[in-house]
Backbone atoms as SQL, in Angstrom:
CREATE TABLE atoms (id INTEGER PRIMARY KEY, chain TEXT, resi INTEGER, resn TEXT, atom TEXT, x REAL, y REAL, z REAL);
INSERT INTO atoms VALUES
  (1, 'A', 1, 'MET', 'N', 0.774, -1.164, 0.000),
  (2, 'A', 1, 'MET', 'CA', 0.000, 0.000, 0.000),
  (3, 'A', 1, 'MET', 'C', 0.837, 1.258, 0.000),
  (4, 'A', 2, 'PRO', 'N', 0.325, 2.206, -0.751),
  (5, 'A', 2, 'PRO', 'CA', 1.101, 3.440, -0.794),
  (6, 'A', 2, 'PRO', 'C', 0.963, 4.230, 0.517),
  (7, 'A', 3, 'LYS', 'N', 2.025, 4.865, 0.791),
  (8, 'A', 3, 'LYS', 'CA', 2.024, 5.654, 2.020),
  (9, 'A', 3, 'LYS', 'C', 1.217, 6.917, 1.819),
  (10, 'A', 4, 'LYS', 'N', 0.541, 7.270, 2.895),
  (11, 'A', 4, 'LYS', 'CA', -0.250, 8.499, 2.828),
  (12, 'A', 4, 'LYS', 'C', 0.639, 9.682, 3.209),
  (13, 'A', 5, 'LYS', 'N', 0.437, 10.655, 2.502),
  (14, 'A', 5, 'LYS', 'CA', 1.149, 11.887, 2.838),
  (15, 'A', 5, 'LYS', 'C', 0.394, 12.592, 3.957),
  (16, 'A', 6, 'PRO', 'N', 1.135, 13.103, 4.927),
  (17, 'A', 6, 'PRO', 'CA', 0.422, 13.826, 5.974),
  (18, 'A', 6, 'PRO', 'C', -0.293, 15.028, 5.388),
  (19, 'A', 7, 'SER', 'N', -1.447, 15.226, 5.884),
  (20, 'A', 7, 'SER', 'CA', -2.231, 16.339, 5.343),
  (21, 'A', 7, 'SER', 'C', -1.674, 17.657, 5.892),
  (22, 'A', 8, 'GLN', 'N', -1.568, 18.596, 5.045),
  (23, 'A', 8, 'GLN', 'CA', -1.072, 19.914, 5.428),
  (24, 'A', 8, 'GLN', 'C', -2.234, 20.883, 5.398),
  (25, 'A', 9, 'ARG', 'N', -2.305, 21.678, 6.420),
  (26, 'A', 9, 'ARG', 'CA', -3.332, 22.710, 6.432),
  (27, 'A', 9, 'ARG', 'C', -2.809, 23.916, 5.689),
  (28, 'A', 10, 'LYS', 'N', -3.648, 24.394, 4.918),
  (29, 'A', 10, 'LYS', 'CA', -3.279, 25.607, 4.202),
  (30, 'A', 10, 'LYS', 'C', -3.843, 26.789, 4.961),
  (31, 'A', 11, 'THR', 'N', -2.918, 27.696, 5.340),
  (32, 'A', 11, 'THR', 'CA', -3.364, 28.899, 6.046),
  (33, 'A', 11, 'THR', 'C', -3.178, 30.073, 5.119),
  (34, 'A', 12, 'THR', 'N', -4.116, 30.898, 5.151),
  (35, 'A', 12, 'THR', 'CA', -4.018, 32.105, 4.330),
  (36, 'A', 12, 'THR', 'C', -3.446, 33.217, 5.201),
  (37, 'A', 13, 'PRO', 'N', -2.582, 34.021, 4.641),
  (38, 'A', 13, 'PRO', 'CA', -2.004, 35.107, 5.433),
  (39, 'A', 13, 'PRO', 'C', -3.093, 36.107, 5.817),
  (40, 'A', 14, 'ALA', 'N', -2.923, 36.670, 7.029),
  (41, 'A', 14, 'ALA', 'CA', -3.898, 37.645, 7.510),
  (42, 'A', 14, 'ALA', 'C', -3.731, 38.935, 6.724),
  (43, 'A', 15, 'PRO', 'N', -4.828, 39.628, 6.495),
  (44, 'A', 15, 'PRO', 'CA', -4.717, 40.893, 5.754),
  (45, 'A', 15, 'PRO', 'C', -3.852, 41.881, 6.523),
  (46, 'A', 16, 'ARG', 'N', -3.300, 42.757, 5.780),
  (47, 'A', 16, 'ARG', 'CA', -2.395, 43.745, 6.353),
  (48, 'A', 16, 'ARG', 'C', -3.131, 44.611, 7.370),
  (49, 'A', 17, 'GLY', 'N', -2.462, 44.873, 8.515),
  (50, 'A', 17, 'GLY', 'CA', -3.041, 45.734, 9.526),
  (51, 'A', 17, 'GLY', 'C', -3.901, 44.974, 10.505),
  (52, 'A', 18, 'ALA', 'N', -4.297, 43.757, 10.202),
  (53, 'A', 18, 'ALA', 'CA', -5.109, 42.974, 11.123),
  (54, 'A', 18, 'ALA', 'C', -4.189, 42.090, 11.935),
  (55, 'A', 19, 'THR', 'N', -4.481, 41.975, 13.214),
  (56, 'A', 19, 'THR', 'CA', -3.668, 41.125, 14.065),
  (57, 'A', 19, 'THR', 'C', -4.482, 39.907, 14.436),
  (58, 'A', 20, 'SER', 'N', -3.810, 38.794, 14.442),
  (59, 'A', 20, 'SER', 'CA', -4.511, 37.558, 14.755),
  (60, 'A', 20, 'SER', 'C', -4.402, 37.201, 16.226),
  (61, 'A', 21, 'SER', 'N', -3.573, 37.974, 16.974),
  (62, 'A', 21, 'SER', 'CA', -3.436, 37.692, 18.392),
  (63, 'A', 21, 'SER', 'C', -3.581, 38.979, 19.178),
  (64, 'A', 22, 'LEU', 'N', -3.473, 38.865, 20.486),
  (65, 'A', 22, 'LEU', 'CA', -3.602, 40.026, 21.354),
  (66, 'A', 22, 'LEU', 'C', -2.259, 40.728, 21.599),
  (67, 'A', 23, 'ALA', 'N', -1.189, 40.305, 20.953),
  (68, 'A', 23, 'ALA', 'CA', 0.130, 40.914, 21.126),
  (69, 'A', 23, 'ALA', 'C', 0.122, 42.330, 20.573),
  (70, 'A', 24, 'LEU', 'N', 0.997, 43.168, 21.158),
  (71, 'A', 24, 'LEU', 'CA', 1.092, 44.551, 20.692),
  (72, 'A', 24, 'LEU', 'C', 1.707, 44.593, 19.304),
  (73, 'A', 25, 'SER', 'N', 1.214, 45.478, 18.523),
  (74, 'A', 25, 'SER', 'CA', 1.767, 45.619, 17.184),
  (75, 'A', 25, 'SER', 'C', 3.123, 46.328, 17.278),
  (76, 'A', 26, 'SER', 'N', 3.840, 46.274, 16.196),
  (77, 'A', 26, 'SER', 'CA', 5.162, 46.904, 16.181),
  (78, 'A', 26, 'SER', 'C', 5.052, 48.414, 16.375),
  (79, 'A', 27, 'LEU', 'N', 3.962, 49.013, 15.935),
  (80, 'A', 27, 'LEU', 'CA', 3.789, 50.454, 16.140),
  (81, 'A', 27, 'LEU', 'C', 3.631, 50.772, 17.621),
  (82, 'A', 28, 'HIS', 'N', 2.862, 49.943, 18.328),
  (83, 'A', 28, 'HIS', 'CA', 2.700, 50.157, 19.758),
  (84, 'A', 28, 'HIS', 'C', 4.020, 49.952, 20.502),
  (85, 'A', 29, 'GLN', 'N', 4.746, 48.942, 20.086),
  (86, 'A', 29, 'GLN', 'CA', 6.043, 48.690, 20.712),
  (87, 'A', 29, 'GLN', 'C', 6.988, 49.859, 20.474),
  (88, 'A', 30, 'ARG', 'N', 6.993, 50.349, 19.265),
  (89, 'A', 30, 'ARG', 'CA', 7.856, 51.494, 18.926),
  (90, 'A', 30, 'ARG', 'C', 7.437, 52.729, 19.727),
  (91, 'A', 31, 'LEU', 'N', 6.133, 52.938, 19.877),
  (92, 'A', 31, 'LEU', 'CA', 5.628, 54.064, 20.657),
  (93, 'A', 31, 'LEU', 'C', 6.077, 53.949, 22.112),
  (94, 'A', 32, 'ASN', 'N', 6.026, 52.751, 22.661),
  (95, 'A', 32, 'ASN', 'CA', 6.484, 52.552, 24.042),
  (96, 'A', 32, 'ASN', 'C', 7.974, 52.829, 24.179),
  (97, 'A', 33, 'VAL', 'N', 8.751, 52.381, 23.216),
  (98, 'A', 33, 'VAL', 'CA', 10.194, 52.648, 23.235),
  (99, 'A', 33, 'VAL', 'C', 10.448, 54.150, 23.162),
  (100, 'A', 34, 'LEU', 'N', 9.726, 54.841, 22.298),
  (101, 'A', 34, 'LEU', 'CA', 9.897, 56.291, 22.164),
  (102, 'A', 34, 'LEU', 'C', 9.501, 57.013, 23.450),
  (103, 'A', 35, 'ARG', 'N', 8.454, 56.533, 24.114),
  (104, 'A', 35, 'ARG', 'CA', 8.048, 57.146, 25.388),
  (105, 'A', 35, 'ARG', 'C', 9.137, 56.955, 26.440),
  (106, 'A', 36, 'GLU', 'N', 9.712, 55.785, 26.495),
  (107, 'A', 36, 'GLU', 'CA', 10.785, 55.530, 27.447),
  (108, 'A', 36, 'GLU', 'C', 11.993, 56.418, 27.160),
  (109, 'A', 37, 'GLU', 'N', 12.339, 56.545, 25.894),
  (110, 'A', 37, 'GLU', 'CA', 13.458, 57.420, 25.519),
  (111, 'A', 37, 'GLU', 'C', 13.144, 58.869, 25.873),
  (112, 'A', 38, 'HIS', 'N', 11.901, 59.256, 25.664),
  (113, 'A', 38, 'HIS', 'CA', 11.489, 60.622, 25.991),
  (114, 'A', 38, 'HIS', 'C', 11.627, 60.872, 27.490),
  (115, 'A', 39, 'GLN', 'N', 11.185, 59.951, 28.306),
  (116, 'A', 39, 'GLN', 'CA', 11.318, 60.084, 29.755),
  (117, 'A', 39, 'GLN', 'C', 12.792, 60.156, 30.164),
  (118, 'A', 40, 'TRP', 'N', 13.610, 59.329, 29.555),
  (119, 'A', 40, 'TRP', 'CA', 15.040, 59.336, 29.853),
  (120, 'A', 40, 'TRP', 'C', 15.649, 60.688, 29.490),
  (121, 'A', 41, 'LEU', 'N', 15.274, 61.209, 28.319),
  (122, 'A', 41, 'LEU', 'CA', 15.787, 62.512, 27.890),
  (123, 'A', 41, 'LEU', 'C', 15.314, 63.628, 28.823),
  (124, 'A', 42, 'LEU', 'N', 14.075, 63.570, 29.269),
  (125, 'A', 42, 'LEU', 'CA', 13.586, 64.578, 30.209),
  (126, 'A', 42, 'LEU', 'C', 14.382, 64.548, 31.515),
  (127, 'A', 43, 'LYS', 'N', 14.709, 63.350, 31.986),
  (128, 'A', 43, 'LYS', 'CA', 15.523, 63.228, 33.195),
  (129, 'A', 43, 'LYS', 'C', 16.919, 63.798, 32.963),
  (130, 'A', 44, 'GLN', 'N', 17.477, 63.526, 31.783),
  (131, 'A', 44, 'GLN', 'CA', 18.809, 64.051, 31.465),
  (132, 'A', 44, 'GLN', 'C', 18.790, 65.573, 31.410),
  (133, 'A', 45, 'ILE', 'N', 17.746, 66.134, 30.810),
  (134, 'A', 45, 'ILE', 'CA', 17.628, 67.592, 30.721),
  (135, 'A', 45, 'ILE', 'C', 17.538, 68.184, 32.117),
  (136, 'A', 46, 'GLN', 'N', 16.739, 67.585, 32.964),
  (137, 'A', 46, 'GLN', 'CA', 16.600, 68.081, 34.333),
  (138, 'A', 46, 'GLN', 'C', 17.925, 67.992, 35.078),
  (139, 'A', 47, 'ARG', 'N', 18.648, 66.893, 34.895),
  (140, 'A', 47, 'ARG', 'CA', 19.947, 66.728, 35.545),
  (141, 'A', 47, 'ARG', 'C', 20.934, 67.790, 35.067),
  (142, 'A', 48, 'LYS', 'N', 20.953, 68.036, 33.754),
  (143, 'A', 48, 'LYS', 'CA', 21.873, 69.042, 33.204),
  (144, 'A', 48, 'LYS', 'C', 21.496, 70.441, 33.670),
  (145, 'A', 49, 'ARG', 'N', 20.190, 70.720, 33.793),
  (146, 'A', 49, 'ARG', 'CA', 19.768, 72.029, 34.308),
  (147, 'A', 49, 'ARG', 'C', 20.247, 72.214, 35.739),
  (148, 'A', 50, 'THR', 'N', 20.138, 71.158, 36.532),
  (149, 'A', 50, 'THR', 'CA', 20.600, 71.231, 37.906),
  (150, 'A', 50, 'THR', 'C', 22.112, 71.454, 37.946),
  (151, 'A', 51, 'GLU', 'N', 22.841, 70.732, 37.107),
  (152, 'A', 51, 'GLU', 'CA', 24.296, 70.914, 37.045),
  (153, 'A', 51, 'GLU', 'C', 24.642, 72.337, 36.637),
  (154, 'A', 52, 'LEU', 'N', 23.937, 72.868, 35.645),
  (155, 'A', 52, 'LEU', 'CA', 24.190, 74.230, 35.194),
  (156, 'A', 52, 'LEU', 'C', 23.887, 75.230, 36.301),
  (157, 'A', 53, 'SER', 'N', 22.798, 75.029, 36.994),
  (158, 'A', 53, 'SER', 'CA', 22.438, 75.914, 38.097),
  (159, 'A', 53, 'SER', 'C', 23.510, 75.887, 39.183),
  (160, 'A', 54, 'ASN', 'N', 23.987, 74.705, 39.524),
  (161, 'A', 54, 'ASN', 'CA', 25.052, 74.591, 40.530),
  (162, 'A', 54, 'ASN', 'C', 26.334, 75.259, 40.053),
  (163, 'A', 55, 'PHE', 'N', 26.656, 75.065, 38.776),
  (164, 'A', 55, 'PHE', 'CA', 27.865, 75.681, 38.211),
  (165, 'A', 55, 'PHE', 'C', 27.770, 77.206, 38.259),
  (166, 'A', 56, 'LEU', 'N', 26.611, 77.745, 37.883),
  (167, 'A', 56, 'LEU', 'CA', 26.444, 79.199, 37.903),
  (168, 'A', 56, 'LEU', 'C', 26.557, 79.751, 39.324),
  (169, 'A', 57, 'GLU', 'N', 26.016, 79.026, 40.267),
  (170, 'A', 57, 'GLU', 'CA', 26.110, 79.443, 41.670),
  (171, 'A', 57, 'GLU', 'C', 27.567, 79.438, 42.130),
  (172, 'A', 58, 'GLN', 'N', 28.319, 78.427, 41.730),
  (173, 'A', 58, 'GLN', 'CA', 29.738, 78.375, 42.081),
  (174, 'A', 58, 'GLN', 'C', 30.492, 79.524, 41.422),
  (175, 'A', 59, 'MET', 'N', 30.152, 79.836, 40.167),
  (176, 'A', 59, 'MET', 'CA', 30.822, 80.939, 39.463),
  (177, 'A', 59, 'MET', 'C', 30.526, 82.269, 40.155),
  (178, 'A', 60, 'ARG', 'N', 29.292, 82.465, 40.602),
  (179, 'A', 60, 'ARG', 'CA', 28.957, 83.697, 41.325),
  (180, 'A', 60, 'ARG', 'C', 29.762, 83.783, 42.618),
  (181, 'A', 61, 'ALA', 'N', 29.878, 82.665, 43.319),
  (182, 'A', 61, 'ALA', 'CA', 30.635, 82.657, 44.576),
  (183, 'A', 61, 'ALA', 'C', 32.105, 82.980, 44.320),
  (184, 'A', 62, 'VAL', 'N', 32.674, 82.392, 43.274),
  (185, 'A', 62, 'VAL', 'CA', 34.077, 82.659, 42.941),
  (186, 'A', 62, 'VAL', 'C', 34.254, 84.123, 42.538),
  (187, 'A', 63, 'GLY', 'N', 33.324, 84.648, 41.738),
  (188, 'A', 63, 'GLY', 'CA', 33.401, 86.053, 41.325),
  (189, 'A', 63, 'GLY', 'C', 33.336, 86.996, 42.511),
  (190, 'A', 64, 'THR', 'N', 32.445, 86.697, 43.438),
  (191, 'A', 64, 'THR', 'CA', 32.333, 87.524, 44.640),
  (192, 'A', 64, 'THR', 'C', 33.607, 87.463, 45.459),
  (193, 'A', 65, 'GLU', 'N', 34.165, 86.263, 45.603),
  (194, 'A', 65, 'GLU', 'CA', 35.404, 86.108, 46.366),
  (195, 'A', 65, 'GLU', 'C', 36.550, 86.865, 45.706),
  (196, 'A', 66, 'ILE', 'N', 36.653, 86.772, 44.387),
  (197, 'A', 66, 'ILE', 'CA', 37.703, 87.499, 43.661),
  (198, 'A', 66, 'ILE', 'C', 37.540, 88.996, 43.855),
  (199, 'A', 67, 'PHE', 'N', 36.296, 89.465, 43.785),
  (200, 'A', 67, 'PHE', 'CA', 36.045, 90.895, 43.966),
  (201, 'A', 67, 'PHE', 'C', 36.485, 91.338, 45.357),
  (202, 'A', 68, 'HIS', 'N', 36.124, 90.556, 46.380),
  (203, 'A', 68, 'HIS', 'CA', 36.488, 90.934, 47.747),
  (204, 'A', 68, 'HIS', 'C', 37.995, 90.871, 47.969),
  (205, 'A', 69, 'ARG', 'N', 38.646, 89.898, 47.366),
  (206, 'A', 69, 'ARG', 'CA', 40.107, 89.818, 47.501),
  (207, 'A', 69, 'ARG', 'C', 40.806, 90.919, 46.712),
  (208, 'A', 70, 'GLY', 'N', 40.244, 91.292, 45.574),
  (209, 'A', 70, 'GLY', 'CA', 40.888, 92.276, 44.715),
  (210, 'A', 70, 'GLY', 'C', 40.594, 93.720, 45.082),
  (211, 'A', 71, 'ALA', 'N', 39.553, 93.954, 45.883),
  (212, 'A', 71, 'ALA', 'CA', 39.166, 95.323, 46.227),
  (213, 'A', 71, 'ALA', 'C', 40.290, 96.107, 46.898),
  (214, 'A', 72, 'PRO', 'N', 40.982, 95.554, 47.885),
  (215, 'A', 72, 'PRO', 'CA', 42.073, 96.329, 48.498),
  (216, 'A', 72, 'PRO', 'C', 43.195, 96.647, 47.503),
  (217, 'A', 73, 'VAL', 'N', 43.512, 95.680, 46.676),
  (218, 'A', 73, 'VAL', 'CA', 44.567, 95.897, 45.679),
  (219, 'A', 73, 'VAL', 'C', 44.131, 96.966, 44.682),
  (220, 'A', 74, 'PHE', 'N', 42.874, 96.899, 44.267),
  (221, 'A', 74, 'PHE', 'CA', 42.372, 97.884, 43.307),
  (222, 'A', 74, 'PHE', 'C', 42.370, 99.285, 43.922),
  (223, 'A', 75, 'SER', 'N', 41.950, 99.407, 45.168),
  (224, 'A', 75, 'SER', 'CA', 41.953, 100.732, 45.800),
  (225, 'A', 75, 'SER', 'C', 43.382, 101.251, 45.950),
  (226, 'A', 76, 'GLN', 'N', 44.327, 100.350, 46.225),
  (227, 'A', 76, 'GLN', 'CA', 45.734, 100.754, 46.299),
  (228, 'A', 76, 'GLN', 'C', 46.206, 101.226, 44.916),
  (229, 'A', 77, 'PHE', 'N', 45.794, 100.522, 43.879),
  (230, 'A', 77, 'PHE', 'CA', 46.151, 100.929, 42.519),
  (231, 'A', 77, 'PHE', 'C', 45.600, 102.313, 42.198),
  (232, 'A', 78, 'VAL', 'N', 44.366, 102.566, 42.573),
  (233, 'A', 78, 'VAL', 'CA', 43.748, 103.870, 42.311),
  (234, 'A', 78, 'VAL', 'C', 44.502, 104.961, 43.064),
  (235, 'A', 79, 'THR', 'N', 44.889, 104.682, 44.292),
  (236, 'A', 79, 'THR', 'CA', 45.641, 105.658, 45.086),
  (237, 'A', 79, 'THR', 'C', 46.992, 105.959, 44.444),
  (238, 'A', 80, 'LEU', 'N', 47.714, 104.924, 44.041),
  (239, 'A', 80, 'LEU', 'CA', 49.007, 105.132, 43.384),
  (240, 'A', 80, 'LEU', 'C', 48.853, 105.881, 42.067),
  (241, 'A', 81, 'ASP', 'N', 47.816, 105.543, 41.318),
  (242, 'A', 81, 'ASP', 'CA', 47.565, 106.222, 40.047),
  (243, 'A', 81, 'ASP', 'C', 47.330, 107.713, 40.278),
  (244, 'A', 82, 'ARG', 'N', 46.532, 108.030, 41.284),
  (245, 'A', 82, 'ARG', 'CA', 46.252, 109.432, 41.594),
  (246, 'A', 82, 'ARG', 'C', 47.538, 110.151, 42.013),
  (247, 'A', 83, 'GLU', 'N', 48.372, 109.488, 42.829),
  (248, 'A', 83, 'GLU', 'CA', 49.633, 110.087, 43.266),
  (249, 'A', 83, 'GLU', 'C', 50.569, 110.352, 42.090),
  (250, 'A', 84, 'ILE', 'N', 50.615, 109.424, 41.139),
  (251, 'A', 84, 'ILE', 'CA', 51.469, 109.615, 39.951),
  (252, 'A', 84, 'ILE', 'C', 51.000, 110.826, 39.159),
  (253, 'A', 85, 'HIS', 'N', 49.691, 110.959, 38.983),
  (254, 'A', 85, 'HIS', 'CA', 49.166, 112.121, 38.257),
  (255, 'A', 85, 'HIS', 'C', 49.474, 113.415, 39.005),
  (256, 'A', 86, 'GLU', 'N', 49.374, 113.378, 40.335),
  (257, 'A', 86, 'GLU', 'CA', 49.691, 114.571, 41.117),
  (258, 'A', 86, 'GLU', 'C', 51.174, 114.926, 41.001),
  (259, 'A', 87, 'LEU', 'N', 52.035, 113.908, 40.982),
  (260, 'A', 87, 'LEU', 'CA', 53.479, 114.164, 40.828),
  (261, 'A', 87, 'LEU', 'C', 53.779, 114.784, 39.468),
  (262, 'A', 88, 'PHE', 'N', 53.153, 114.249, 38.420),
  (263, 'A', 88, 'PHE', 'CA', 53.378, 114.843, 37.103),
  (264, 'A', 88, 'PHE', 'C', 52.819, 116.259, 37.043),
  (265, 'A', 89, 'ALA', 'N', 51.690, 116.503, 37.701),
  (266, 'A', 89, 'ALA', 'CA', 51.136, 117.863, 37.732),
  (267, 'A', 89, 'ALA', 'C', 52.103, 118.811, 38.434),
  (268, 'A', 90, 'GLU', 'N', 52.696, 118.341, 39.516),
  (269, 'A', 90, 'GLU', 'CA', 53.656, 119.161, 40.241),
  (270, 'A', 90, 'GLU', 'C', 54.913, 119.401, 39.398),
  (271, 'A', 91, 'ILE', 'N', 55.394, 118.363, 38.749),
  (272, 'A', 91, 'ILE', 'CA', 56.589, 118.493, 37.911),
  (273, 'A', 91, 'ILE', 'C', 56.322, 119.457, 36.758),
  (274, 'A', 92, 'LEU', 'N', 55.168, 119.298, 36.116),
  (275, 'A', 92, 'LEU', 'CA', 54.863, 120.149, 34.963),
  (276, 'A', 92, 'LEU', 'C', 54.503, 121.578, 35.351),
  (277, 'A', 93, 'SER', 'N', 54.241, 121.822, 36.636),
  (278, 'A', 93, 'SER', 'CA', 53.940, 123.195, 37.065),
  (279, 'A', 93, 'SER', 'C', 55.218, 124.032, 37.174),
  (280, 'A', 94, 'ARG', 'N', 56.353, 123.361, 37.225),
  (281, 'A', 94, 'ARG', 'CA', 57.631, 124.068, 37.291),
  (282, 'A', 94, 'ARG', 'C', 58.017, 124.558, 35.901),
  (283, 'A', 95, 'LYS', 'N', 58.959, 125.469, 35.905),
  (284, 'A', 95, 'LYS', 'CA', 59.418, 126.014, 34.626),
  (285, 'A', 95, 'LYS', 'C', 60.577, 125.181, 34.118),
  (286, 'A', 96, 'PHE', 'N', 60.412, 124.713, 32.897),
  (287, 'A', 96, 'PHE', 'CA', 61.455, 123.941, 32.215),
  (288, 'A', 96, 'PHE', 'C', 61.622, 124.506, 30.820),
  (289, 'A', 97, 'GLY', 'N', 62.702, 124.107, 30.192),
  (290, 'A', 97, 'GLY', 'CA', 62.893, 124.470, 28.801),
  (291, 'A', 97, 'GLY', 'C', 61.904, 123.680, 27.938),
  (292, 'A', 98, 'LYS', 'N', 61.736, 124.144, 26.690),
  (293, 'A', 98, 'LYS', 'CA', 60.767, 123.481, 25.809),
  (294, 'A', 98, 'LYS', 'C', 61.078, 122.011, 25.609),
  (295, 'A', 99, 'GLN', 'N', 62.340, 121.681, 25.382),
  (296, 'A', 99, 'GLN', 'CA', 62.713, 120.291, 25.116),
  (297, 'A', 99, 'GLN', 'C', 62.483, 119.412, 26.357),
  (298, 'A', 100, 'THR', 'N', 62.882, 119.915, 27.520),
  (299, 'A', 100, 'THR', 'CA', 62.718, 119.143, 28.755),
  (300, 'A', 100, 'THR', 'C', 61.240, 118.915, 29.039),
  (301, 'A', 101, 'ARG', 'N', 60.458, 119.980, 28.900),
  (302, 'A', 101, 'ARG', 'CA', 59.013, 119.870, 29.141),
  (303, 'A', 101, 'ARG', 'C', 58.386, 118.894, 28.146),
  (304, 'A', 102, 'LYS', 'N', 58.844, 118.951, 26.912),
  (305, 'A', 102, 'LYS', 'CA', 58.309, 118.059, 25.882),
  (306, 'A', 102, 'LYS', 'C', 58.631, 116.595, 26.221),
  (307, 'A', 103, 'LYS', 'N', 59.847, 116.340, 26.726),
  (308, 'A', 103, 'LYS', 'CA', 60.230, 114.976, 27.102),
  (309, 'A', 103, 'LYS', 'C', 59.395, 114.477, 28.290),
  (310, 'A', 104, 'ILE', 'N', 59.182, 115.349, 29.267),
  (311, 'A', 104, 'ILE', 'CA', 58.381, 114.970, 30.439),
  (312, 'A', 104, 'ILE', 'C', 56.941, 114.658, 30.017),
  (313, 'A', 105, 'VAL', 'N', 56.381, 115.504, 29.176),
  (314, 'A', 105, 'VAL', 'CA', 55.015, 115.265, 28.684),
  (315, 'A', 105, 'VAL', 'C', 54.984, 113.976, 27.863),
  (316, 'A', 106, 'GLY', 'N', 56.031, 113.714, 27.093),
  (317, 'A', 106, 'GLY', 'CA', 56.104, 112.479, 26.311),
  (318, 'A', 106, 'GLY', 'C', 56.122, 111.246, 27.202),
  (319, 'A', 107, 'ILE', 'N', 56.897, 111.302, 28.278),
  (320, 'A', 107, 'ILE', 'CA', 56.943, 110.180, 29.231),
  (321, 'A', 107, 'ILE', 'C', 55.577, 109.993, 29.875),
  (322, 'A', 108, 'TYR', 'N', 54.966, 111.104, 30.278),
  (323, 'A', 108, 'TYR', 'CA', 53.647, 111.059, 30.917),
  (324, 'A', 108, 'TYR', 'C', 52.607, 110.442, 29.975),
  (325, 'A', 109, 'GLN', 'N', 52.643, 110.866, 28.732),
  (326, 'A', 109, 'GLN', 'CA', 51.681, 110.330, 27.760),
  (327, 'A', 109, 'GLN', 'C', 51.961, 108.862, 27.436),
  (328, 'A', 110, 'SER', 'N', 53.231, 108.484, 27.365),
  (329, 'A', 110, 'SER', 'CA', 53.542, 107.079, 27.076),
  (330, 'A', 110, 'SER', 'C', 53.102, 106.171, 28.226),
  (331, 'A', 111, 'LEU', 'N', 53.216, 106.657, 29.465),
  (332, 'A', 111, 'LEU', 'CA', 52.701, 105.884, 30.600),
  (333, 'A', 111, 'LEU', 'C', 51.184, 105.691, 30.492),
  (334, 'A', 112, 'GLN', 'N', 50.515, 106.718, 30.009),
  (335, 'A', 112, 'GLN', 'CA', 49.059, 106.622, 29.838),
  (336, 'A', 112, 'GLN', 'C', 48.697, 105.707, 28.674),
  (337, 'A', 113, 'MET', 'N', 49.435, 105.822, 27.591),
  (338, 'A', 113, 'MET', 'CA', 49.140, 105.028, 26.394),
  (339, 'A', 113, 'MET', 'C', 49.380, 103.539, 26.621),
  (340, 'A', 114, 'THR', 'N', 50.412, 103.211, 27.395),
  (341, 'A', 114, 'THR', 'CA', 50.710, 101.804, 27.653),
  (342, 'A', 114, 'THR', 'C', 49.800, 101.211, 28.720),
  (343, 'A', 115, 'GLY', 'N', 49.021, 102.053, 29.394),
  (344, 'A', 115, 'GLY', 'CA', 48.079, 101.562, 30.390),
  (345, 'A', 115, 'GLY', 'C', 48.673, 101.421, 31.775),
  (346, 'A', 116, 'LEU', 'N', 49.880, 101.893, 31.966),
  (347, 'A', 116, 'LEU', 'CA', 50.478, 101.814, 33.298),
  (348, 'A', 116, 'LEU', 'C', 49.801, 102.778, 34.267),
  (349, 'A', 117, 'ILE', 'N', 49.323, 103.904, 33.752),
  (350, 'A', 117, 'ILE', 'CA', 48.505, 104.824, 34.555),
  (351, 'A', 117, 'ILE', 'C', 47.267, 105.156, 33.743),
  (352, 'A', 118, 'SER', 'N', 46.258, 105.652, 34.428),
  (353, 'A', 118, 'SER', 'CA', 45.004, 105.963, 33.740),
  (354, 'A', 118, 'SER', 'C', 45.168, 107.212, 32.881),
  (355, 'A', 119, 'PRO', 'N', 44.434, 107.281, 31.786),
  (356, 'A', 119, 'PRO', 'CA', 44.552, 108.469, 30.934),
  (357, 'A', 119, 'PRO', 'C', 43.898, 109.686, 31.591),
  (358, 'A', 120, 'LYS', 'N', 44.622, 110.780, 31.596),
  (359, 'A', 120, 'LYS', 'CA', 44.105, 112.054, 32.103),
  (360, 'A', 120, 'LYS', 'C', 44.455, 113.120, 31.088),
  (361, 'A', 121, 'GLN', 'N', 43.508, 113.969, 30.800),
  (362, 'A', 121, 'GLN', 'CA', 43.747, 115.025, 29.822),
  (363, 'A', 121, 'GLN', 'C', 43.908, 116.385, 30.497),
  (364, 'A', 122, 'GLU', 'N', 43.876, 116.411, 31.832),
  (365, 'A', 122, 'GLU', 'CA', 43.928, 117.678, 32.560),
  (366, 'A', 122, 'GLU', 'C', 45.279, 118.376, 32.437),
  (367, 'A', 123, 'LEU', 'N', 46.348, 117.606, 32.376),
  (368, 'A', 123, 'LEU', 'CA', 47.693, 118.177, 32.454),
  (369, 'A', 123, 'LEU', 'C', 48.348, 118.297, 31.085),
  (370, 'A', 124, 'GLU', 'N', 47.661, 118.887, 30.169),
  (371, 'A', 124, 'GLU', 'CA', 48.220, 118.999, 28.821),
  (372, 'A', 124, 'GLU', 'C', 49.044, 120.251, 28.680),
  (373, 'A', 125, 'ASP', 'N', 49.928, 120.180, 27.768),
  (374, 'A', 125, 'ASP', 'CA', 50.764, 121.309, 27.408),
  (375, 'A', 125, 'ASP', 'C', 49.888, 122.312, 26.635),
  (376, 'A', 126, 'PRO', 'N', 50.038, 123.600, 26.865),
  (377, 'A', 126, 'PRO', 'CA', 49.234, 124.578, 26.114),
  (378, 'A', 126, 'PRO', 'C', 49.393, 124.434, 24.596),
  (379, 'A', 127, 'GLU', 'N', 50.579, 124.042, 24.158),
  (380, 'A', 127, 'GLU', 'CA', 50.781, 123.841, 22.732),
  (381, 'A', 127, 'GLU', 'C', 49.982, 122.648, 22.221),
  (382, 'A', 128, 'MET', 'N', 49.794, 121.625, 23.070),
  (383, 'A', 128, 'MET', 'CA', 49.045, 120.430, 22.685),
  (384, 'A', 128, 'MET', 'C', 47.565, 120.765, 22.523),
  (385, 'A', 129, 'GLU', 'N', 47.047, 121.713, 23.299),
  (386, 'A', 129, 'GLU', 'CA', 45.640, 122.095, 23.195),
  (387, 'A', 129, 'GLU', 'C', 45.342, 122.661, 21.821),
  (388, 'A', 130, 'GLU', 'N', 46.313, 123.382, 21.262),
  (389, 'A', 130, 'GLU', 'CA', 46.112, 123.949, 19.923),
  (390, 'A', 130, 'GLU', 'C', 45.972, 122.833, 18.886),
  (391, 'A', 131, 'LEU', 'N', 46.725, 121.729, 19.059),
  (392, 'A', 131, 'LEU', 'CA', 46.651, 120.625, 18.129),
  (393, 'A', 131, 'LEU', 'C', 45.310, 119.907, 18.221),
  (394, 'A', 132, 'ASP', 'N', 44.720, 119.836, 19.434),
  (395, 'A', 132, 'ASP', 'CA', 43.435, 119.166, 19.603),
  (396, 'A', 132, 'ASP', 'C', 42.371, 119.910, 18.832);
């Protein structure tokens, strides 16, 4: 006798978009993954905001400390700057020859130009006023 072939059931594929079981579709799974990533990103943003806030607070504290440490030095600098200007005013109030006076004014202006002392226009030579 010939052997019987086992009977095979023919199944037709389910139409597109229809699910034959209660499992989540790939779109739902993808949506869940995206929601999880979104939550993770929100946590990261919050963490970075907190880090930034802490960093800014530390920068303010450092800036304040630098200001308090530098204030005495800055006031000393202002005092010395004022004294230098007063010395040049006293020197220039004396009578000198044109060349000597010109050299003194040149030194005074070069100190101002290089930033070693603050610029002051009060102690100008009368001849310099004509040029202005």
